[in-house]
N, C-alpha and C positions, 0 to 999 in steps of 0.2 A: 503494500499500498505508501503511495507517496503520501510527503508530507504536509502540499496543501491542500488533501480531501482531511486533515486531520485536525488542521489548521480552524479552519470554517465549522461553525456552528448548525451540525443537521436543524434543530430548527432554534429560532428565534424568538425570547417571551422574555421580553424586558420588562419589569413592571418596574410604576412608582408607589415602594410602599408607603413611602409616608399618607398618598393623596385619601385613600379610604377611609384615614384615622381625622388625618388633619377638617377632609371634606366634607359633605353630605352633596352623593350623584342623583345630580337632579335628569338629568338626561344625555347619552350621551351617543358619541358617532363615533366613527371610522372615516380618517383623510388620510391620502397619500403625502408623500414627502418628496420636495423635489431637494434633491438630494443630487454633490460631484460623485464622482466615478472615485475615487477613496472614500472620499463618506462609507459610502454605502460599504465599500470593505471594512472597514470598523465595525460597522453595526453589524456584520457577519460574523464577528470574532467577538459580539456581545460585549463589546467598548465605548456603554455608555452609559451617562448615570442623568434621568431624569428627577432628579431630586429639586434643583431649583429653579428648575423650565415653569413658565406660563404662557399662554399664548395671551396676544393684542390684534387688534387690527390697525392696517395702513393705509388709506385709500381703498379701503373695501376689500382688503384681500386680508389671509387672515395670513399670521408666521407667531412661530416660536420660536422665544428667544432664551439663555442662559443654561438650555441644552449640553450637553461636554461630549464633540464626540471624538476622544481620544483619538491624534493624530496615525495616519498607517503605519505601519513599520517597515513597511518594505517599498513604499512610493520613495522618486528616487527628492526633485527638485520641487515637483508641481502637490505639494500636498495643502492639506487644505487649514484652516482655521480650527480650533477646536472648539471655540463658544461662538458662534455669528447668531444672526438671523437665516432662519428657514422657511422656506414659505409652505403652508397647508394645502392642501388641491382636498377643494369638497364643489360642490355645484351651487348653482348660483343661487337655488329655492331654500338651501340647508346654512349658506353662509349670512343670508339675506335673517334668518331667522333667533339664529346663533348672534347676533348684533347686536339685533331690537330687545333680547333677551338678557346679552352680557350687560345694557342698557341702568338694568335697573341696577338697584340697589344694594350690595352684598353679593352678586352675581360674581363669579369669576369664568376663566376657560383656563382648566388646567390640561395639563395629559398624565391620563391613564400608564397607558401601557405601550413599548414598541414590537413587532412583529411583522415578520416576511410572508407573507401570503402565498399559495401553492404555485403562482405566477411567476415567486420570484420579487415580485415587487414588497417595498417596504409600506408599510400603513402604523400609523399610530390613532390608537382610541381615545377621543379626547372627550371631557365630560365638562356640561354645565353645573358647576356647583355651588354649594352655598358653605360660607364658614362653619366649622360646627365651633359651643360657646364651649368652657370647661365643663359642664357638667352633661351635656353630651359624649363629650371622649370619656367624663368617669363611668357614663352608659355601658357605653361600650365593650366599657373595658369589666366590665359586671358581667354582662354579657355573655360576654368569650369566657370567663370564667368561669360559667355556670356551664357554659356547653363543656367543657375540656372534662366539671366534675362528672358530669352525664357521662363520658366518655371512656371516665375511668371507671366509674362504677356497671358499665355495661360491661369490660372486658373482664373486671374480677369475679 
């Protein structure tokens, strides 16, 4: 087996683990990503961080900011910047709906996960979300602990 096939992940599914703890998801969408050649290769190596990323509208188009894609190790001089704005691709109806809803107070558009679809294209799942309050986070932790306790009791 060659080293090239081992370097790239078979299934890429990079999640923003902080997102579900910090935000309550209202609506989710799947968007395409406009990437350079070295960026997609780094994504296939699973070298992406979504923890600081967020989405903004600029002149009617949706962009993702603060998403970190590590520079591709095998690239020579034509490598990409690690953190830059990248365009998200959605149809016009979805963009208009997201733009009007995101202008409401307390709502934001955040990335949830990046994956490679069956056609080999990089896709991003984004969510229209509302920030959770401290008591909501505590409630989620209590529910999580209760679930874990029930699973323990079922296996004993």
